[in-house]
C-alpha positions as CSV (number, residue, x, y, z in Angstrom):
1,M,79.4,155.0,123.2
2,S,82.8,155.8,121.8
3,M,85.6,157.3,123.8
4,N,87.6,160.3,122.8
5,V,88.9,161.5,126.2
6,M,91.7,160.8,128.6
7,D,90.6,158.0,130.9
8,M,91.4,158.7,134.6
9,T,91.5,154.9,135.0
10,H,92.2,152.7,132.1
11,G,92.6,149.0,131.7
12,G,92.3,148.6,135.4
13,F,95.3,150.9,136.2
14,P,95.1,154.5,137.4
15,L,97.0,156.6,134.8
16,R,99.2,158.3,137.3
17,T,100.3,155.1,139.0
18,R,100.1,152.6,136.1
19,K,103.3,150.5,135.8
20,R,104.8,149.9,132.5
21,L,104.4,146.2,131.7
22,M,107.3,144.1,130.3
23,T,106.4,143.1,126.8
24,V,105.8,139.4,126.1
25,T,108.9,139.5,123.9
26,G,110.9,140.8,126.8
27,V,109.7,138.1,129.1
28,A,110.3,135.4,126.5
29,A,113.8,136.7,125.8
30,T,114.7,136.6,129.5
31,V,113.5,133.1,129.9
32,L,115.2,131.9,126.7
33,A,118.4,133.6,127.6
34,V,118.5,131.6,130.8
35,A,117.6,128.4,129.0
36,G,120.1,129.1,126.2
37,L,117.4,129.0,123.5
38,N,116.6,131.0,120.4
39,S,113.6,133.4,120.7
40,S,112.9,133.1,117.0
41,A,111.2,129.8,117.7
42,F,108.2,131.7,119.2
43,A,105.2,132.2,116.8
44,A,103.4,135.5,116.7
45,T,100.4,135.9,119.0
46,T,97.1,136.4,117.3
47,L,94.6,138.9,118.8
48,S,91.1,138.8,117.4
49,A,88.8,140.3,120.1
50,G,88.9,142.6,123.1
51,H,90.3,146.1,123.8
52,V,93.7,146.5,122.1
53,D,95.6,149.7,121.8
54,V,97.2,149.1,118.4
55,L,99.3,152.3,118.5
56,D,100.8,152.7,122.0
57,A,104.0,154.7,122.4
58,E,106.5,154.8,125.2
59,W,109.5,157.0,125.9
60,D,112.3,155.8,128.1
61,G,114.0,159.2,128.4
62,A,116.2,158.6,125.3
63,A,114.1,156.8,122.7
64,F,110.6,155.9,121.6
65,A,109.1,152.4,121.4
66,L,105.8,151.3,119.9
67,H,103.8,148.5,121.5
68,V,100.5,146.8,121.0
69,H,98.7,146.9,124.3
70,D,96.2,144.2,125.0
71,E,94.1,146.1,127.5
72,T,91.7,143.2,128.1
73,N,94.5,141.0,129.4
74,A,97.0,143.7,130.5
75,V,99.8,142.5,128.3
76,E,102.1,144.4,125.9
77,Y,103.6,143.1,122.7
78,N,106.2,144.3,120.3
79,P,104.3,144.9,116.9
80,A,106.4,142.3,115.1
81,D,105.2,139.6,117.6
82,V,101.5,140.1,117.0
83,V,99.0,139.4,114.3
84,L,95.8,141.4,114.5
85,S,92.9,139.3,113.1
86,V,89.9,140.9,111.4
87,P,87.3,138.1,111.0
88,A,84.3,137.9,108.7
89,A,82.2,139.1,111.6
90,A,83.7,142.6,111.0
91,K,82.3,142.8,107.5
92,V,79.4,145.3,107.2
93,A,77.6,147.1,104.4
94,R,79.7,150.0,103.1
95,P,78.2,153.2,104.6
96,T,76.4,155.4,102.1
97,G,77.0,159.1,101.5
98,T,79.8,161.1,99.8
99,Q,81.6,161.5,103.1
100,Y,82.4,157.8,102.9
101,G,83.7,157.9,99.4
102,F,87.2,157.0,100.6
103,L,86.0,153.5,101.5
104,G,85.9,152.5,97.9
105,T,83.1,151.3,95.7
106,G,82.5,147.8,97.1
107,A,79.3,146.7,98.7
108,Q,81.0,145.7,101.9
109,V,83.9,146.7,104.1
110,W,85.6,145.2,107.1
111,V,85.5,147.5,110.1
112,L,86.9,147.3,113.6
113,P,84.6,149.8,115.2
114,Q,85.2,152.8,117.4
115,D,82.3,151.8,119.6
116,Q,83.1,149.2,122.3
117,A,79.6,147.8,122.6
118,V,79.5,147.2,118.8
119,A,83.0,145.5,118.9
120,T,81.9,143.3,121.8
121,A,78.6,142.3,120.1
122,R,80.5,141.3,116.9
123,N,83.3,139.7,118.9
124,V,86.0,141.7,117.1
125,L,88.9,143.9,118.2
126,W,88.1,147.3,119.7
127,P,91.3,149.2,118.4
128,G,92.7,152.1,120.3
129,I,95.3,154.8,119.8
130,S,97.2,155.7,123.0
131,T,99.7,158.2,124.3
132,E,99.0,157.3,127.9
133,H,102.5,156.2,128.7
134,L,103.8,159.7,127.7
135,T,104.0,162.4,130.3
136,S,103.6,166.1,130.0
137,G,106.6,168.5,130.0
138,V,108.7,166.2,127.8
139,F,107.6,166.8,124.2
140,A,107.2,170.2,122.5
141,G,103.6,171.3,122.8
142,D,102.9,168.2,124.9
143,T,102.0,166.4,121.6
144,V,103.3,163.6,119.5
145,Q,102.4,162.4,116.0
146,Y,101.5,159.1,114.6
147,K,102.3,158.9,110.9
148,L,101.0,156.3,108.4
149,G,103.7,154.9,106.1
150,T,103.7,152.1,103.7
151,V,100.6,149.9,103.5
152,T,100.6,146.6,101.5
153,R,98.0,143.9,101.0
154,D,99.2,140.4,100.1
155,G,102.6,142.0,99.3
156,A,101.4,144.8,96.9
157,A,100.8,148.5,97.7
158,T,97.1,149.0,98.5
159,D,94.6,151.9,98.9
160,D,92.3,149.6,100.9
161,F,93.1,150.8,104.4
162,S,91.8,153.7,106.4
163,V,91.1,154.9,109.9
164,Y,88.3,157.3,110.6
165,K,86.0,158.6,113.4
166,V,82.3,159.3,113.2
167,N,80.8,162.1,115.3
168,G,77.2,162.4,114.4
169,S,77.0,163.3,110.7
170,T,80.7,164.3,110.7
171,V,83.4,161.8,109.5
172,D,86.9,162.6,110.6
173,R,89.4,160.7,108.5
174,Y,92.6,160.0,110.5
175,Y,94.5,157.9,108.0
176,D,94.1,156.8,104.4
177,S,96.4,154.6,102.3
178,G,94.5,155.6,99.2
179,T,96.1,159.1,99.0
180,S,99.6,160.1,98.2
181,T,100.1,162.8,100.9
182,S,96.8,163.6,102.7
183,Y,95.6,161.8,105.8
184,K,99.0,160.4,106.7
185,T,99.8,162.2,110.0
186,K,97.7,163.0,113.0
187,T,98.7,164.8,116.2
188,F,97.7,163.6,119.6
189,A,98.1,165.1,123.1
190,V,100.3,163.2,125.5
191,G,98.5,161.3,128.2
192,A,95.5,160.6,126.0
193,H,93.5,157.8,124.6
194,D,91.3,157.5,121.5
195,H,89.2,155.1,119.5
196,A,88.3,155.2,115.8
197,N,87.1,152.8,113.1
198,W,89.8,150.8,111.3
199,A,88.6,149.9,107.9
200,F,89.7,147.4,105.3
201,E,88.1,147.2,101.8
202,E,89.3,143.8,100.8
203,P,90.4,140.5,102.5
204,G,94.0,139.7,102.7
205,T,97.2,140.1,104.8
206,Y,98.0,143.8,105.4
207,Q,101.4,145.1,106.4
208,V,100.8,148.6,107.9
209,T,103.7,150.8,108.9
210,F,103.4,153.6,111.5
211,T,105.9,156.0,112.9
212,V,105.6,157.9,116.2
213,S,107.5,161.2,116.5
214,G,107.9,164.0,119.0
215,T,110.3,166.8,119.6
216,V,112.5,166.7,122.7
217,G,114.9,169.6,123.4
218,G,114.6,170.8,119.8
219,V,115.4,167.4,118.3
220,T,112.8,165.2,116.6
221,R,112.7,161.6,117.9
222,T,111.0,158.8,116.1
223,A,110.3,155.1,116.1
224,T,108.8,153.0,113.3
225,D,107.2,149.6,113.3
226,T,105.1,147.4,110.9
227,Y,101.9,145.8,112.0
228,T,100.5,142.6,110.4
229,I,96.7,142.5,110.1
230,T,94.8,139.6,108.5
231,V,91.4,140.2,107.1
232,T,89.3,137.1,106.3
233,N,86.2,136.6,104.2
């Protein structure tokens, strides 16, 4: 069963008492600073299965930050330090019906599913979108936006990426790199958690840019990061 509600407990931590985890990069930087070493020597971590909130925003009182939160292992990463792997096990027959026309014309598509049981059975990532670290009373309307920016596959602009949610016979398209202006921005309530299908129409290495934004005291604040996603045949 898919989740589209705020979890009262999530990832093993009650939402009202959950501590912010130091990112792996932050831990590594501390250790390396003591040792006098260069953090650039560390290779990116590859995540290929489990519950991972790909979009996870935090606000420190002055600025946004985007993290990738590995809920399964209770670890946070900076997006630049993670590769999200989409294996051949994610490849399924392209859904039929005009409501799925945005998934292209190929016979197959790689999908990280909105349903946890399906993701577990296929041993692929269960991708989430989170605003759980953000508290009410800070942002105008108690909402923030995640905006899709540039998307490339193997270094070239691509229309092969989308995020969508299925509710019965209804398909709610969140994001689509195949349009010029539509399906680029979606608003989420703070303190919430959501899951949708992340779809890729071709194998390759994707670079997907997202921006989180919210209005604080009449001023719009933003943070932008690029995510690396590898899709294999």
